[in-house]
N, C-alpha and C positions, 0 to 999 in steps of 0.2 A: 100764795106768792105776791110779795107787795113788789109794785113796779114803782120805783121812785122818779124816774124821768121818762118822758115819751120817746118811742123808738124812731130814730131817724137813720139814714144812710148818707155819710158824705165822704166820698172818694178824694183822697189828697193827691193822688199822682197825677200828672199831666198826661201820661200815656192813656188814660182813660176818659178824659175830657170830652174827646170828640164822638164817645160810642153812647152817650146819653144826653138828655136835656133835662131841665128842670121846668117842671109845671105843677108845682104843689110839691109832688114827690117826682123822683128821677124817672123818665122814661127812657128805657134802653132799646137800642138797636140791637139786631141780630145779625151774624155774620153768615152769608149765603153764598159761598163758592166764590169770594172775591169782592163781594158786594155788601155793603153794610144797609140792612134792611129796617124800614122804619114800620111799614105795614099801615094798615088802616084800621085794624080791630086790634085793641089791646087787652092783655090778661094781667090782672092782679096778681102781685106777690106779696104774700102776707108774713109778717114776723109771728114765731109761735110764742114770743115774750108776752105780747099782749094782744094777738090777733088782728093787728092794725096793718092796712096797706101801706107798705113804705116803698115800693117800686112798681112798675109796670113794664112788660115786654109785649113785642108783637107777637099776634098768633099768626103763625105760619100755617095757612089752610092746606087743604089737599091739592090745590090747583097750584098755589106756588111752589110746594114740595114737589109736585111733579116736574115743574120745569127745572128746579134745582138739581133733582135727579138726572135729568137729561143731560144737563151742562157738566156735572160732575162724571158723568158715565163716558160722554164724547170728548171731554177734554181733561177733566181731572186725574182720571185713572191713568191716562197717557202721560199726563205732566209727572205724575207721582213715580210711574214705573220708569220714567227716564231720569229722574233724579238718583244719582250714585249713591250707593250704600254711605260711603264715608262723608257724602254731603248732609244725608239724613242724620246720621250722629252727631254731627257738628251743629245742626239745627236744634237738635233736642240739647245739646250742652248750652247753646244760646238761650233757649226757651228756661232752661233751669236757672241760669244766670239771672234772666228778667224776672223769673217769679221769685227768686231768693231777694232780689232789689225791691220788688213791689209786693212783698208779702204782707205788709200792714193792713193795704188795701183787702188783700184776700181774706185775712184774718178777720177783719171787721165785718165782711158779708158773711162769713161762716158763723159767726157769733149771732148777728142780726137776723139772718135768713133761716140758719139750722138750729138756733138755741145752743150752740156749742159754747162750753167754757173757754176761756183763751187759751188755756193749756191745750185743749183738744184741738182747737182750730190751728195753733202752732204745729201740733203734731201732724196733722193731716198736710198742712203746707211742706213741711219737712220730708215727710214721706213721699208727696210728690216731686219733689227736687230730687231726692233720691232716685225715684223709679226714672227719671228721665236722664240721668247721669249715668246710670248703669244700663241702659239700653243696650249697649254692646253684648251684655248676656244674653239677649235675645238672638242676635245675629247668629249665636252658635247652633240654633235649632233650625236654621234655614239651610243648613248644607244638605247637598242631595247625597246620593249613593252612588258607589261603583259595585257592580256585580259581577264577578268573574264566572264564566261558564264551564270552568273544568269540573263542576261539581257532578256533572251528568255526561255520559258517552255521546248523549244525542247534542249536547251543546258546546263540545270541545271547540276551541278556536273561535267562540263567540264572546260577547261582554255586554253587559248593559249598564247604562249610565242613567240615573234618576236625577231629574233637574227639578226644582221647587219652583214654581211660577205663583204671582200673586194671583188671588182671586180676580182684582179688578176693582170692585165697589162693595164696601161693608158698611151696613147699618149696625151703629151701636146705640143701644138703649141704656140709659144708667138712672139708678133710683136716687132717691132724695138724701139718703143718709150720710154718703160720701161724694157730694157733687163735685169736688174737685179731683180727690186721689182715683175714683174710679173713671172719670174722664180722662185723666193721665194715663192710667194704666191701659185702657182700653186703645186709646190714641197709639201708645207705643208699640203695643204688640201687633196693631193692625197695619200701621203704617211703616214701621220697621221691614216689613215684608214686601213693601212697594204698593199697598193698596190704597185707593182714596178713601174716605171715611165720611159718612153722614151721622152726626150726632143728633139724637133725641133726647135730650135731658128731662127729669121729673119737672112737671110744672111747677111743684111747689117750690124749688130751688135751681131755677135756671142761671143765675147771675154769675156764678163762677165760671161755668161752661163759656159765657158770652166773653167774659174778661180773658179767659184762657185763649179763645181764638184772636184776641186782640194780641197777646203775645206771640202766636204764631205768624201773625203778619209781620209784626215787628222783627221777627228773627229770620224772615224770609221764606217760609215754608210755602210751597206751592199753593198758589191763591184759589185754584179752583178744585183743588185736592180735598177740601174740607169744608164743612157747613154745619152750622147749629141751628137745628129745627126745634124752633120753641113753638111746639104743637100738641095739641091735645091728642090723645090715643087714636080717636078717630080719623083724625087728619092724616095719619101716616099709615093707614090701612093699605092704599094704595101703594106706598114705598115697600111695605112688609110684602106684598104679592108680586111686586114687580120683579121679572127674572133677570133683569139687568143687576140687581142686588144678589150677588152670589154667597154672601155670607151675613148672618146676623149674630151679634154678640150681646147678650142681654144679662145684666143683673136684676133680680126681682123675684117675685112670689113662683112658686111653683104653677099655680092657676094661669099666671101672665105668660109664663114660659110655656105651657100647653096651649094656649090660645094663639102665641105666635107662631109656633110650629105649625098648628093645625092651619092657618091663615097663609103662612108663607110658602107652605109644601117643600119640594125638594130642594134643598140647598144647603149649605154647611151653616152648624150652629154650635156656639159657644154659649152655653147656659151655666150660670152661677144662680142657683135658686135656694129655696129655703131649706133650714137644716134643725134637727132635734137639739144638738149641743148639750149633752149632759156633763156633769162633772162628777167622777168616780172618785170617792175618799175610802182608801183601804185602811187596814187597822194599823199599818206600821207608818203610817204618813205623819208630816210635821203638821198637826191640826191648826196651828196658830197661822202658818205660812198658808196653809189649804184656804183657811177662811178669809184672809185678806185677798188671794187671788180669785176666789170665787164672788166675794163681793165686788171686787174690780169687773169682774166678767158680767155680773148683773146690772151694774150701775153705769157703766161705761156708756157715754151718749144715751142716757136715761133708757138704757136696754133696746135701743133700736139699731141694733146690728144682727147680721145675719148669724154671726158666731155668739152671739149672747148666751149666757147660761141660761138655761129653761129648766133644767132638772138636775137636783142634788142627789147622789145616791150614795150612801155610807155604810160601811159595816157596822155592825151592832156595838162593836168594842168601843168606837170612837163616836157613835151617832149623837149621844147627849151632849159629848163636849163639843163636838162641831156647832151643833145647834146654838148652843150657849155662844160660842165664839162668833157665829155669823151674827148673831142679834147686837153682840157688843160693835162688831166692826159695821152693821148698817147704822147703828145709830150715830157713827161719825159722819156720815153722809149728809152734806148740808146741800138742801135742795132751795132753787130760787133764781132770780134774775142773773144769767150767765155772764152779765156785764160786770157783776160784782166780783171782784177777785178772789173773795173768801168762799164763793159758791163752787161746789165740787159736782152738782148735777142740775142740768137744767130742764126746760120743758121738754114736752114730746111736741111732735112736728105740727099737728093739728086737732082740733076739737074732736074729731070723729075717732082719733086713736084714743083719746080718753073714753070715749064711749065703749069702744073696742076691749079696753083694759078692763073697765068696769064690770062688762059682761062675762070676761073671762073669770075674774073673781067671783061673781055669782055662781057661775057655772061650776067653778071648782069646788065651792063651798057646798052647792046642792048635792055634790057627788061625795061628800064627806070630809074635805079639806078643810084646816083650821088656819084662820089668819092670824099669824104670830107676831108680825110687825107690820106697820103700815098704816095708812089713814082709813077711816070707814067710808067716806065719801069722796070719790074721785070725779065728782062734777065740776064744770069749770064756771068761771066768772068772766074774768079779763084776762087769764094767762091759762096756759095749757099744763098745769101741775100732773105730773105722773102720780 
């Protein structure tokens, strides 16, 4: 992949000017329960376009994370619980308006930090706006129950009322691939129920989470009820174990999910983990349409999605026709610098991912698979080509 210009991040909106400073590359602060924190140790943020360092964020170590947890538990969860539901929805709508207004900066970060094409970045921002505006749909899941007692002679003239209460404090762990939408989605369904939230974004793509925190601040979200822990995994082990964190929501690998549950112990979990994701094509299918959708499912965000198509199963009657059509559709995909408007597939997130892809191909070939489309050498030089 030819990179024609150096990678650089330049946020144009005034709303973000106070959350970073320029020192060669932007050095961002992070939001810790009402305070913008600069820290003493910085972590590099690299672009998959050319593997260059284009930003830095503070490392929130275990000691700092523990203090933030204590503040969110003692004050933030109560502040959140005391915010009326109608006000929560009004805040979400205000955040949606701000996100739409400031979308250009979010799109630029998604392109530079994630390697997404502009179309993919715009789609993620749009989906995030919609998620915030339709938070009212989540409210319908929060109603309690009324249980009459006349179903049994032993419970006549009795009744039961089931009332749903917030857990209090929830830890959300998000992956690199949808660093805005996953944050927004977890934020909405966690806080609409009245919970405070600690967010631990991927260290590969932390900037959109920090920028989102700025929108919450501007929209009047309870200050101590949200924090962005720009931490390494080892830094939040204490947070995971802490009994004051009564719920954990994670999107990530099955291995990570298992490790979190072992460490966290007894509490509530919402786990979105890995999947197999086959595409099944039957004999009566529209092969042309199927091939288009399958290729989109394979190449969307360079295959770095939990629902990317990983296996194609076809009935014998359409097998050869489908294979030929898949090759035709794959040949239309243009791989390159995602800043180029003609590119439809950008790089993978980091060099170790390229190594993993290469090993996967070698393993498959050693077991009898045949490579019918793609490059023979998946090594990298200055960019993370898939």
